[in-house]
DSSP file (Angstrom, degrees, kcal/mol; ACC not computed):
  #  RESIDUE AA STRUCTURE BP1 BP2  ACC     N-H-->O    O-->H-N    N-H-->O    O-->H-N    TCO  KAPPA ALPHA  PHI   PSI    X-CA   Y-CA   Z-CA
    1    1 A M              0   0    0      0, 0.0     2,-0.3     0, 0.0    48,-0.0   0.000 360.0 360.0 360.0 -51.7   70.7   70.9  146.4
    2    2 A F        -     0   0    0     47,-0.1     2,-0.3     4,-0.0     3,-0.0  -0.765 360.0-154.2-112.5 162.5   73.1   73.5  145.0
    3    3 A S    >   -     0   0    0     -2,-0.3     3,-2.2     1,-0.1    15,-0.3  -0.862  36.9 -67.1-132.5 169.7   76.5   74.6  146.3
    4    4 A V  T 3  S+     0   0    0     -2,-0.3    15,-0.2     1,-0.3     3,-0.1  -0.274 119.8  26.8 -56.3 133.8   78.7   77.6  146.2
    5    5 A G  T 3  S+     0   0    0     13,-3.3    -1,-0.3     1,-0.3    14,-0.1   0.187  86.5 134.9  97.1 -15.8   80.0   78.2  142.7
    6    6 A D    <   -     0   0    0     -3,-2.2    12,-2.8    12,-0.1     2,-0.6  -0.407  53.6-133.0 -67.8 142.5   77.1   76.5  140.9
    7    7 A K  E     +A   17   0A   0     10,-0.2    53,-2.0    -3,-0.1     2,-0.3  -0.875  37.4 170.8 -96.9 120.6   75.6   78.4  138.0
    8    8 A V  E     -AB  16  59A   0      8,-2.6     8,-2.8    -2,-0.6     2,-0.5  -0.863  31.2-127.4-132.0 162.7   71.8   78.5  138.2
    9    9 A V  E     -AB  15  58A   0     49,-3.2    49,-1.5    -2,-0.3     6,-0.3  -0.943  10.7-161.3-113.2 130.9   68.9   80.2  136.6
   10   10 A Y  E >>  -A   14   0A   0      4,-3.3     3,-2.5    -2,-0.5     4,-2.3  -0.928  32.5-120.8-108.8 103.6   66.3   82.1  138.6
   11   11 A P  T 34 S+     0   0    0      0, 0.0    85,-0.1     0, 0.0    84,-0.1  -0.100  94.6  15.0 -50.1 141.4   63.2   82.3  136.4
   12   12 A M  T 34 S+     0   0    0     83,-0.5    84,-0.1     1,-0.1   121,-0.1   0.274 129.7  55.1  76.1  -7.8   62.0   85.9  135.6
   13   13 A H  T <4 S-     0   0    0     -3,-2.5     2,-0.2     1,-0.2    -1,-0.1   0.653  99.6-128.0-121.7 -30.8   65.4   87.2  136.8
   14   14 A G  E  <  -A   10   0A   0     -4,-2.3    -4,-3.3   122,-0.0     2,-0.2  -0.704  38.9 -35.4 113.9-166.4   68.1   85.4  134.8
   15   15 A A  E     +A    9   0A   0    118,-0.3    25,-0.3    -6,-0.3     2,-0.3  -0.621  55.4 157.4 -99.6 154.1   71.2   83.4  135.5
   16   16 A G  E     -A    8   0A   0     -8,-2.8    -8,-2.6    -2,-0.2     2,-0.4  -0.951  37.9-102.0-160.2 177.5   73.7   83.8  138.3
   17   17 A V  E     -AC   7  37A   0     20,-2.3    20,-2.7    -2,-0.3     2,-0.7  -0.928  34.6-117.2-113.4 133.7   76.4   82.1  140.3
   18   18 A I  E     + C   0  36A   0    -12,-2.8   -13,-3.3    -2,-0.4    18,-0.2  -0.596  33.5 179.1 -71.9 114.0   75.8   81.0  143.9
   19   19 A E  E     -     0   0A   0     16,-3.2     2,-0.3    -2,-0.7    -1,-0.2   0.818  60.0 -20.7 -86.6 -35.9   78.3   83.1  145.8
   20   20 A S  E     - C   0  35A   0     15,-1.2    15,-3.1   -17,-0.1     2,-0.5  -0.981  50.8-124.4-163.3 167.9   77.4   81.8  149.3
   21   21 A I  E     - C   0  34A   0     -2,-0.3     2,-0.3    13,-0.2    13,-0.2  -0.986  39.0-179.6-123.2 118.1   74.8   80.1  151.4
   22   22 A E  E     - C   0  33A   0     11,-2.4    11,-3.0    -2,-0.5     2,-0.5  -0.892  28.3-132.5-124.7 147.5   73.9   82.1  154.4
   23   23 A E  E     + C   0  32A   0     -2,-0.3     2,-0.3     9,-0.2     9,-0.2  -0.868  36.6 172.4 -95.8 128.2   71.6   81.8  157.4
   24   24 A R  E     - C   0  31A   0      7,-2.7     7,-2.3    -2,-0.5     2,-0.6  -0.946  32.6-132.9-134.5 153.6   69.5   84.9  158.0
   25   25 A E  E     + C   0  30A   0     -2,-0.3     2,-0.4     5,-0.2     5,-0.2  -0.945  31.5 171.3-107.4 116.8   66.7   86.0  160.2
   26   26 A I  E >   - C   0  29A   0      3,-2.4     3,-1.6    -2,-0.6    -2,-0.1  -0.993  69.6  -9.7-129.1 126.1   64.0   87.8  158.2
   27   27 A L  T 3  S-     0   0    0     -2,-0.4    -1,-0.1     1,-0.3     3,-0.1   0.849 130.6 -54.5  54.5  38.2   60.6   88.7  159.7
   28   28 A G  T 3  S+     0   0    0      1,-0.2     2,-0.5    -3,-0.0    -1,-0.3   0.472 115.5 111.3  80.9   2.2   61.4   86.5  162.7
   29   29 A H  E <   -C   26   0A   0     -3,-1.6    -3,-2.4     2,-0.0     2,-0.5  -0.940  55.8-148.9-113.7 127.5   62.2   83.4  160.8
   30   30 A R  E     +C   25   0A   0     -2,-0.5     2,-0.3    -5,-0.2    -5,-0.2  -0.803  34.9 143.9 -91.8 129.3   65.7   81.9  160.5
   31   31 A Q  E     -C   24   0A   0     -7,-2.3    -7,-2.7    -2,-0.5     2,-0.3  -0.983  48.1 -96.6-156.6 166.2   66.5   80.1  157.3
   32   32 A N  E     -C   23   0A   0     -2,-0.3    17,-2.4    -9,-0.2    18,-0.4  -0.633  35.9-165.7 -88.3 145.2   69.2   79.5  154.8
   33   33 A Y  E     -CD  22  48A   0    -11,-3.0   -11,-2.4    -2,-0.3     2,-0.5  -0.979  20.7-131.7-130.4 141.1   69.5   81.5  151.6
   34   34 A Y  E     -CD  21  47A   0     13,-3.1    13,-2.4    -2,-0.4     2,-0.7  -0.809  22.7-146.4 -82.3 131.0   71.5   81.1  148.4
   35   35 A V  E     -CD  20  46A   0    -15,-3.1   -16,-3.2    -2,-0.5   -15,-1.2  -0.909  19.5-164.5-101.6 113.5   73.2   84.4  147.7
   36   36 A L  E     -CD  18  45A   0      9,-3.5     9,-2.5    -2,-0.7     2,-0.6  -0.850  12.8-152.6-105.9 127.9   73.2   84.7  143.9
   37   37 A R  E     -CD  17  44A   0    -20,-2.7   -20,-2.3    -2,-0.5     7,-0.2  -0.897  15.7-148.9 -98.9 121.5   75.4   87.1  142.0
   38   38 A M  E   > - D   0  43A   0      5,-3.4     5,-0.5    -2,-0.6     4,-0.3  -0.730   7.8-142.5 -90.5 135.8   73.9   88.0  138.6
   39   39 A P  T   5S+     0   0    0      0, 0.0     2,-0.5     0, 0.0     3,-0.3   0.800  85.5  67.4 -70.3 -27.4   76.3   88.8  135.8
   40   40 A L  T > 5S+     0   0    0    -25,-0.3     3,-0.6     1,-0.2    -2,-0.1  -0.822 117.7   2.2 -96.2 127.4   74.1   91.6  134.4
   41   41 A G  T 3 5S-     0   0    0     -2,-0.5    -1,-0.2     1,-0.2    -3,-0.0   0.482 103.0-103.7  80.4   1.3   73.8   94.7  136.5
   42   42 A D  T 3 5 +     0   0    0     -3,-0.3     2,-0.3    -4,-0.3    -1,-0.2   0.896  69.8 162.5  46.1  50.0   76.1   93.2  139.1
   43   43 A M  E < < -D   38   0A   0     -3,-0.6    -5,-3.4    -5,-0.5     2,-0.4  -0.711  33.7-144.1-102.3 148.7   73.1   92.5  141.3
   44   44 A K  E     -D   37   0A   0     -2,-0.3     2,-0.4    -7,-0.2    -7,-0.2  -0.925  15.3-170.1-110.6 140.2   72.9   90.1  144.3
   45   45 A V  E     -D   36   0A   0     -9,-2.5    -9,-3.5    -2,-0.4     2,-0.5  -0.988  12.0-147.9-129.5 137.7   69.7   88.1  144.9
   46   46 A M  E     -D   35   0A   0     -2,-0.4   -11,-0.2   -11,-0.2    -2,-0.0  -0.925  15.9-174.5-107.4 127.8   68.9   86.0  148.0
   47   47 A I  E     -D   34   0A   0    -13,-2.4   -13,-3.1    -2,-0.5     2,-0.1  -0.981  29.7-118.0-123.8 123.6   66.7   82.9  147.5
   48   48 A P  E >   -D   33   0A   0      0, 0.0     3,-1.6     0, 0.0     4,-0.3  -0.403  20.9-138.6 -58.5 128.2   65.4   80.8  150.4
   49   49 A T  G >  S+     0   0    0    -17,-2.4     3,-1.0     1,-0.3     4,-0.2   0.812 101.0  58.3 -61.7 -29.9   67.0   77.3  150.0
   50   50 A Q  G 3  S+     0   0    0    -18,-0.4    -1,-0.3     1,-0.2     4,-0.2   0.660 103.2  53.7 -75.3 -13.7   63.7   75.7  150.9
   51   51 A N  G <> S+     0   0    0     -3,-1.6     4,-2.5     1,-0.2     5,-0.3   0.379  75.2 103.8 -98.9   3.9   61.8   77.4  148.1
   52   52 A V  H <>>S+     0   0    0     -3,-1.0     5,-1.7    -4,-0.3     4,-1.7   0.886  82.0  46.5 -56.3 -44.5   64.1   76.3  145.3
   53   53 A Q  H  45S+     0   0    0     -4,-0.2    -1,-0.2    -3,-0.2    -2,-0.1   0.929 114.1  47.3 -64.5 -45.4   61.8   73.7  143.9
   54   54 A D  H  45S+     0   0    0     -4,-0.2    -2,-0.2     1,-0.2    -1,-0.2   0.869 113.4  48.1 -64.7 -37.4   58.7   75.9  144.0
   55   55 A I  H  <5S-     0   0    0     -4,-2.5    -1,-0.2     2,-0.0    -2,-0.2   0.799 109.9-122.3 -75.4 -29.5   60.5   78.8  142.3
   56   56 A G  T  <5 +     0   0    0     -4,-1.7    -3,-0.2    -5,-0.3    -4,-0.1   0.737  41.4 176.3  93.3  25.1   61.9   76.6  139.6
   57   57 A I      < +     0   0    0     -5,-1.7     2,-0.3    -6,-0.2    -1,-0.2  -0.414  10.4 169.9 -61.7 135.8   65.7   77.2  140.1
   58   58 A R  E     -B    9   0A   0    -49,-1.5   -49,-3.2    -2,-0.1     2,-0.1  -0.921  36.5 -86.2-143.3 167.7   67.7   75.1  137.7
   59   59 A E  E     -B    8   0A   0     -2,-0.3   -51,-0.3   -51,-0.2     2,-0.1  -0.394  51.1 -97.9 -73.3 154.2   71.2   74.6  136.5
   60   60 A V        -     0   0    0    -53,-2.0    -1,-0.1   -44,-0.1   -53,-0.1  -0.416  48.8 -98.5 -67.9 147.9   72.5   76.7  133.6
   61   61 A I        -     0   0    0      1,-0.1     2,-0.1    -2,-0.1    -1,-0.1  -0.149  36.2-120.1 -64.1 162.6   72.4   74.9  130.2
   62   62 A D     >  -     0   0    0     -3,-0.1     4,-1.4     1,-0.0     3,-0.5  -0.412  35.4 -88.9 -97.9-179.7   75.6   73.3  128.8
   63   63 A S  H  > S+     0   0    0      1,-0.2     4,-1.2     2,-0.2    -2,-0.1   0.801 124.6  57.4 -63.5 -30.8   77.3   74.1  125.5
   64   64 A C  H  > S+     0   0    0      1,-0.2     4,-1.1     2,-0.2    -1,-0.2   0.898 107.2  48.9 -64.8 -39.1   75.2   71.6  123.5
   65   65 A D  H  > S+     0   0    0     -3,-0.5     4,-2.0     1,-0.2    -1,-0.2   0.790 100.7  64.7 -71.8 -27.1   72.0   73.4  124.6
   66   66 A V  H  X S+     0   0    0     -4,-1.4     4,-2.2     1,-0.2    -1,-0.2   0.908 100.1  52.6 -60.9 -41.2   73.6   76.8  123.6
   67   67 A C  H  X S+     0   0    0     -4,-1.2     4,-1.9     1,-0.2    -1,-0.2   0.889 107.2  51.9 -61.0 -39.7   73.6   75.6  120.0
   68   68 A K  H  X S+     0   0    0     -4,-1.1     4,-2.0     2,-0.2    -1,-0.2   0.883 107.5  52.7 -64.6 -38.4   69.9   74.7  120.3
   69   69 A V  H  X S+     0   0    0     -4,-2.0     4,-2.1     1,-0.2    -2,-0.2   0.932 109.2  48.7 -62.3 -45.4   69.1   78.2  121.6
   70   70 A Y  H  X S+     0   0    0     -4,-2.2     4,-1.2     1,-0.2    -1,-0.2   0.839 108.0  55.3 -65.3 -32.4   70.9   79.8  118.6
   71   71 A E  H  X S+     0   0    0     -4,-1.9     4,-0.9     2,-0.2    -1,-0.2   0.904 106.9  50.3 -64.5 -40.7   68.9   77.5  116.3
   72   72 A I  H >< S+     0   0    0     -4,-2.0     3,-0.9     1,-0.2    -2,-0.2   0.920 108.3  52.7 -62.0 -43.4   65.7   78.8  117.8
   73   73 A L  H 3< S+     0   0    0     -4,-2.1    -1,-0.2     1,-0.2    -2,-0.2   0.793 107.5  52.8 -63.9 -27.4   66.8   82.4  117.3
   74   74 A Q  H 3< S+     0   0    0     -4,-1.2    -1,-0.2    -3,-0.2    -2,-0.2   0.668  79.8 112.1 -82.7 -17.2   67.5   81.7  113.6
   75   75 A D    <<  -     0   0    0     -4,-0.9    -3,-0.0    -3,-0.9    -4,-0.0  -0.376  49.2-166.3 -61.6 127.8   64.1   80.3  112.9
   76   76 A H        +     0   0    0     -2,-0.1     2,-0.4    83,-0.1    -1,-0.2   0.596  55.7 100.6 -93.1 -12.6   62.2   82.7  110.6
   77   77 A E        -     0   0    0      2,-0.0     2,-0.5     1,-0.0    -2,-0.0  -0.622  49.0-176.0 -81.0 126.4   58.7   81.3  111.0
   78   78 A V        +     0   0    0     -2,-0.4     2,-0.6     2,-0.1    -2,-0.0  -0.956   8.9 176.5-126.2 112.8   56.6   83.3  113.4
   79   79 A N        +     0   0    0     -2,-0.5     2,-0.3     2,-0.0    -2,-0.0  -0.836  26.7 138.2-116.3  91.9   53.1   82.0  114.2
   80   80 A V        -     0   0    0     -2,-0.6     2,-0.1    29,-0.1    -2,-0.1  -0.938  52.7-101.7-132.8 157.0   51.5   84.3  116.8
   81   81 A T        -     0   0    0     -2,-0.3     6,-0.1     2,-0.1    -2,-0.0  -0.375  17.0-136.7 -73.4 152.9   48.1   85.8  117.3
   82   82 A N  S    S+     0   0    0     -2,-0.1     2,-0.7     5,-0.0    -1,-0.1   0.601  77.9 105.2 -82.8 -12.4   47.4   89.4  116.3
   83   83 A N     >  -     0   0    0      1,-0.2     4,-2.6     2,-0.1     5,-0.2  -0.602  63.0-155.8 -72.2 110.8   45.5   89.8  119.6
   84   84 A W  H  > S+     0   0    0     -2,-0.7     4,-2.6     1,-0.2     5,-0.2   0.891  88.5  50.2 -56.7 -45.7   47.9   91.9  121.7
   85   85 A N  H  > S+     0   0    0      1,-0.2     4,-2.2     2,-0.2    -1,-0.2   0.917 113.6  43.8 -63.4 -45.8   46.4   90.7  125.1
   86   86 A K  H  > S+     0   0    0      2,-0.2     4,-2.4     1,-0.2    -1,-0.2   0.911 114.3  50.4 -66.0 -42.7   46.6   87.0  124.2
   87   87 A R  H  X S+     0   0    0     -4,-2.6     4,-2.5     1,-0.2    -2,-0.2   0.906 110.2  50.8 -61.3 -43.0   50.1   87.3  122.7
   88   88 A Y  H  X S+     0   0    0     -4,-2.6     4,-2.6    -5,-0.2    -2,-0.2   0.923 111.0  47.6 -61.9 -45.7   51.3   89.1  125.8
   89   89 A R  H  X S+     0   0    0     -4,-2.2     4,-2.2     2,-0.2    -2,-0.2   0.905 112.3  49.7 -63.4 -42.2   49.9   86.4  128.2
   90   90 A E  H  X S+     0   0    0     -4,-2.4     4,-1.9     1,-0.2    -2,-0.2   0.929 113.4  45.8 -63.0 -45.0   51.4   83.6  126.0
   91   91 A N  H  X S+     0   0    0     -4,-2.5     4,-2.1     1,-0.2    -2,-0.2   0.900 111.7  51.3 -66.0 -40.3   54.8   85.2  126.0
   92   92 A M  H  X S+     0   0    0     -4,-2.6     4,-2.6     1,-0.2    -1,-0.2   0.888 108.0  53.0 -63.7 -38.3   54.7   86.0  129.8
   93   93 A S  H  X S+     0   0    0     -4,-2.2     4,-1.3     1,-0.2    -1,-0.2   0.902 108.5  50.3 -62.4 -41.3   53.8   82.3  130.4
   94   94 A K  H  X S+     0   0    0     -4,-1.9     4,-0.5     2,-0.2     5,-0.5   0.905 111.6  47.7 -63.7 -41.8   56.9   81.3  128.4
   95   95 A I  H >< S+     0   0    0     -4,-2.1     3,-1.3     1,-0.2   -83,-0.5   0.923 109.9  52.4 -66.1 -43.7   59.2   83.6  130.3
   96   96 A R  H 3< S+     0   0    0     -4,-2.6    -1,-0.2     1,-0.3    -2,-0.2   0.781  94.8  72.2 -62.8 -26.9   57.8   82.5  133.7
   97   97 A S  H 3< S-     0   0    0     -4,-1.3    -1,-0.3    -5,-0.2    -2,-0.2   0.790  94.6-139.8 -60.8 -26.9   58.5   78.8  132.8
   98   98 A G    <<  +     0   0    0     -3,-1.3     2,-0.5    -4,-0.5    -1,-0.1   0.458  53.7 141.8  79.7  -1.0   62.2   79.4  133.2
   99   99 A N     >  -     0   0    0     -5,-0.5     4,-2.3     1,-0.2    -1,-0.3  -0.652  48.1-148.1 -78.7 121.5   62.8   77.3  130.1
  100  100 A I  H  > S+     0   0    0     -2,-0.5     4,-2.5     1,-0.2     5,-0.2   0.831  97.3  54.2 -60.7 -34.0   65.6   78.8  128.0
  101  101 A Y  H  > S+     0   0    0      2,-0.2     4,-1.9     1,-0.2    -1,-0.2   0.893 109.0  47.8 -68.8 -38.5   64.1   77.6  124.8
  102  102 A E  H  > S+     0   0    0     -3,-0.3     4,-2.1     2,-0.2    -2,-0.2   0.901 112.4  49.2 -66.7 -41.3   60.8   79.3  125.6
  103  103 A V  H  X S+     0   0    0     -4,-2.3     4,-2.4    -9,-0.2    -2,-0.2   0.913 110.4  50.9 -64.4 -42.5   62.6   82.5  126.5
  104  104 A A  H  X S+     0   0    0     -4,-2.5     4,-2.6     1,-0.2    -1,-0.2   0.882 108.6  52.7 -61.6 -38.1   64.6   82.4  123.3
  105  105 A D  H  X S+     0   0    0     -4,-1.9     4,-2.8     2,-0.2    -1,-0.2   0.900 108.2  49.9 -64.8 -40.9   61.4   81.9  121.4
  106  106 A V  H  X S+     0   0    0     -4,-2.1     4,-2.7     2,-0.2     5,-0.3   0.930 111.5  48.5 -62.8 -45.0   59.8   85.0  123.0
  107  107 A V  H  X S+     0   0    0     -4,-2.4     4,-2.4     2,-0.2     5,-0.2   0.937 113.6  47.4 -59.9 -46.7   62.9   87.1  122.1
  108  108 A R  H  X S+     0   0    0     -4,-2.6     4,-2.3     2,-0.2     5,-0.2   0.941 114.1  46.2 -60.3 -49.9   62.8   85.8  118.5
  109  109 A I  H  X S+     0   0    0     -4,-2.8     4,-2.5     1,-0.2    -2,-0.2   0.930 115.5  44.9 -61.1 -47.9   59.1   86.5  118.1
  110  110 A L  H  X S+     0   0    0     -4,-2.7     4,-2.4    -5,-0.2    -1,-0.2   0.873 112.3  51.4 -69.2 -36.3   59.2   90.0  119.7
  111  111 A M  H  X S+     0   0    0     -4,-2.4     4,-1.8    -5,-0.3    -1,-0.2   0.927 113.2  45.4 -64.5 -43.2   62.3   91.0  117.7
  112  112 A K  H  X S+     0   0    0     -4,-2.3     4,-1.9    -5,-0.2    -2,-0.2   0.916 113.9  48.6 -66.2 -42.5   60.7   89.9  114.4
  113  113 A R  H  X>S+     0   0    0     -4,-2.5     4,-3.2    -5,-0.2     5,-1.5   0.885 108.0  55.4 -64.7 -37.9   57.4   91.6  115.3
  114  114 A D  H  <5S+     0   0    0     -4,-2.4     4,-0.3     3,-0.2    -1,-0.2   0.899 109.3  47.1 -61.5 -40.9   59.3   94.8  116.3
  115  115 A K  H  <5S+     0   0    0     -4,-1.8    -1,-0.2    -5,-0.1    -2,-0.2   0.881 120.7  37.7 -67.0 -38.1   60.9   94.9  112.8
  116  116 A E  H  <5S-     0   0    0     -4,-1.9    -2,-0.2    -5,-0.1    -3,-0.2   0.928 141.5  -4.9 -82.3 -47.5   57.7   94.3  111.0
  117  117 A K  T  <5S-     0   0    0     -4,-3.2    -3,-0.2    -5,-0.2    -2,-0.1   0.498  94.9-115.0-129.0  -9.1   55.0   96.2  112.9
  118  118 A G      < -     0   0    0     -5,-1.5     2,-0.3    -4,-0.3    -1,-0.1  -0.055  30.7 -97.1  85.3 163.8   56.6   97.7  116.0
  119  119 A L        -     0   0    0     -5,-0.1     2,-0.0     1,-0.0    -9,-0.0  -0.874  24.3-116.0-121.0 151.9   55.9   96.8  119.6
  120  120 A S     >  -     0   0    0     -2,-0.3     4,-2.2     1,-0.1     5,-0.2  -0.292  41.4-100.6 -71.6 169.0   53.7   98.3  122.3
  121  121 A T  H  > S+     0   0    0      1,-0.2     4,-2.1     2,-0.2     5,-0.2   0.902 124.2  51.7 -59.5 -42.5   55.4   99.7  125.4
  122  122 A G  H  > S+     0   0    0      1,-0.2     4,-2.1     2,-0.2    -1,-0.2   0.897 110.9  46.8 -62.5 -41.8   54.4   96.6  127.3
  123  123 A E  H  > S+     0   0    0      2,-0.2     4,-2.6     1,-0.2    -1,-0.2   0.830 108.6  55.7 -72.4 -30.6   55.9   94.3  124.7
  124  124 A K  H  X S+     0   0    0     -4,-2.2     4,-2.4     2,-0.2    -2,-0.2   0.920 109.5  46.7 -64.4 -42.4   59.1   96.4  124.5
  125  125 A K  H  X S+     0   0    0     -4,-2.1     4,-2.5     2,-0.2    -2,-0.2   0.912 112.4  50.5 -63.3 -42.3   59.6   96.0  128.3
  126  126 A M  H  X S+     0   0    0     -4,-2.1     4,-2.9     2,-0.2     5,-0.2   0.912 109.7  50.5 -62.6 -42.7   58.9   92.3  127.9
  127  127 A L  H  X S+     0   0    0     -4,-2.6     4,-2.7     2,-0.2     5,-0.2   0.936 111.2  48.2 -60.8 -47.6   61.4   92.0  125.1
  128  128 A N  H  X S+     0   0    0     -4,-2.4     4,-2.1     1,-0.2    -1,-0.2   0.912 114.3  46.5 -60.1 -42.8   64.1   93.8  127.1
  129  129 A S  H  X S+     0   0    0     -4,-2.5     4,-2.2     2,-0.2    -2,-0.2   0.937 114.2  46.3 -65.5 -47.6   63.4   91.6  130.1
  130  130 A A  H  X S+     0   0    0     -4,-2.9     4,-2.6     1,-0.2    -2,-0.2   0.887 112.1  51.9 -63.1 -39.3   63.4   88.3  128.1
  131  131 A K  H  X S+     0   0    0     -4,-2.7     4,-2.9    -5,-0.2    -1,-0.2   0.901 109.6  49.1 -65.5 -40.5   66.6   89.4  126.3
  132  132 A Q  H  X S+     0   0    0     -4,-2.1     4,-2.4    -5,-0.2    -2,-0.2   0.901 112.0  48.8 -65.2 -40.7   68.4   90.1  129.6
  133  133 A I  H  X S+     0   0    0     -4,-2.2     4,-1.6     2,-0.2  -118,-0.3   0.931 114.7  45.7 -63.0 -45.8   67.3   86.7  131.0
  134  134 A L  H  X S+     0   0    0     -4,-2.6     4,-2.2     1,-0.2    -2,-0.2   0.942 114.6  46.3 -62.5 -50.1   68.5   84.9  127.8
  135  135 A I  H  X S+     0   0    0     -4,-2.9     4,-2.5     1,-0.2    -1,-0.2   0.882 107.7  57.1 -64.3 -39.2   71.8   86.8  127.6
  136  136 A S  H  X S+     0   0    0     -4,-2.4     4,-1.4    -5,-0.2    -1,-0.2   0.896 110.7  44.0 -61.4 -38.7   72.6   86.3  131.3
  137  137 A E  H  X S+     0   0    0     -4,-1.6     4,-2.7     2,-0.2    -1,-0.2   0.904 112.6  50.8 -72.9 -39.8   72.3   82.5  130.9
  138  138 A L  H  X S+     0   0    0     -4,-2.2     4,-2.4     2,-0.2     6,-0.2   0.864 105.8  57.5 -65.4 -34.3   74.3   82.4  127.7
  139  139 A I  H  X>S+     0   0    0     -4,-2.5     5,-2.1     1,-0.2     4,-0.7   0.940 114.0  38.0 -58.9 -47.3   77.0   84.5  129.4
  140  140 A L  H  <5S+     0   0    0     -4,-1.4    -2,-0.2     3,-0.2    -1,-0.2   0.866 115.3  53.0 -74.3 -36.0   77.4   81.8  132.1
  141  141 A A  H  <5S+     0   0    0     -4,-2.7    -2,-0.2     1,-0.2    -1,-0.2   0.866 121.7  31.0 -66.9 -36.0   76.9   78.8  129.7
  142  142 A E  H  <5S-     0   0    0     -4,-2.4    -1,-0.2    -5,-0.2    -2,-0.2   0.460 102.1-127.7-100.6  -2.6   79.6   80.0  127.3
  143  143 A D  T  <5 +     0   0    0     -4,-0.7    -3,-0.2    -5,-0.2     2,-0.2   0.959  65.6 136.6  50.9  55.1   81.8   81.7  130.0
  144  144 A S      < -     0   0    0     -5,-2.1     2,-0.3    -6,-0.2    -1,-0.2  -0.570  57.6 -90.2-123.8-179.6   81.7   84.8  127.8
  145  145 A E     >  -     0   0    0     -2,-0.2     4,-2.3     1,-0.1     5,-0.2  -0.672  32.2-118.6 -97.2 152.6   81.3   88.6  128.0
  146  146 A E  H  > S+     0   0    0     -2,-0.3     4,-2.9     1,-0.2     5,-0.3   0.908 112.4  50.8 -55.9 -47.7   78.0   90.4  127.8
  147  147 A V  H  > S+     0   0    0      1,-0.2     4,-1.9     2,-0.2    -1,-0.2   0.872 110.9  49.6 -63.3 -36.2   78.9   92.4  124.7
  148  148 A D  H  > S+     0   0    0      2,-0.2     4,-2.1     1,-0.2    -1,-0.2   0.941 114.2  43.3 -67.0 -46.8   80.0   89.3  122.9
  149  149 A V  H  X S+     0   0    0     -4,-2.3     4,-2.8     1,-0.2     5,-0.2   0.922 113.9  50.8 -65.9 -43.5   76.8   87.3  123.7
  150  150 A E  H  X S+     0   0    0     -4,-2.9     4,-2.6    -5,-0.2    -1,-0.2   0.893 109.9  51.1 -61.9 -38.7   74.6   90.3  122.9
  151  151 A S  H  X S+     0   0    0     -4,-1.9     4,-2.1    -5,-0.3    -1,-0.2   0.907 111.2  47.3 -63.7 -42.8   76.3   90.7  119.6
  152  152 A I  H  X S+     0   0    0     -4,-2.1     4,-2.1     2,-0.2    -2,-0.2   0.937 112.8  48.9 -64.5 -46.9   75.8   87.1  118.7
  153  153 A V  H  X S+     0   0    0     -4,-2.8     4,-1.8     1,-0.2    -2,-0.2   0.935 112.8  47.8 -58.6 -47.9   72.1   87.1  119.7
  154  154 A N  H  X S+     0   0    0     -4,-2.6     4,-1.3     1,-0.2    -1,-0.2   0.864 109.2  53.9 -62.9 -36.1   71.5   90.3  117.7
  155  155 A S  H  X S+     0   0    0     -4,-2.1     4,-0.5     1,-0.2    -1,-0.2   0.896 108.6  48.5 -68.2 -38.0   73.3   88.9  114.7
  156  156 A Y  H >< S+     0   0    0     -4,-2.1     3,-0.6     1,-0.2    -1,-0.2   0.875 113.4  48.2 -65.4 -36.5   71.1   85.8  114.7
  157  157 A L  H 3< S+     0   0    0     -4,-1.8    -1,-0.2     1,-0.2    -2,-0.2   0.692 106.6  56.1 -79.4 -18.6   68.0   87.9  115.0
  158  158 A S  H 3<        0   0    0     -4,-1.3    -1,-0.2     1,-0.2    -2,-0.2   0.540 360.0 360.0 -92.0  -6.1   68.9   90.3  112.2
  159  159 A E    <<        0   0    0     -3,-0.6    -1,-0.2    -4,-0.5    -2,-0.1   0.501 360.0 360.0 -70.1 360.0   69.3   87.6  109.6
């Protein structure tokens, strides 16, 4: 499905580049794995090639979609529940979806809420995780540096 050099998104972990496809024996089972290099944290992740569909691995967005992400970040309207538990579940569901627009929406909502009322410890962790997922994909989509993308994201959110 994917090949070496492809830029892909691993939901809940972020975007990376397929560095190699290797056959490994793990727990007595031989199978092929995509070896993914993540741009943030210089981390490597191994994903069984046969599980790609179930996990929701997809290609990184293109430059047209990057503009849509920035539009989402600029939206000032925030309609979320005040119930912390329900809000947390809704945001976690959006992050798990692997959809970049949903992740951008979570980042936008949590950043705005943090400015207005502050965030709980759980929501702060969620914000950091969602922001890293978002930034990792934008880095690969724009072929840019982490500090540049993070600066752009923060500037859209501070308007």
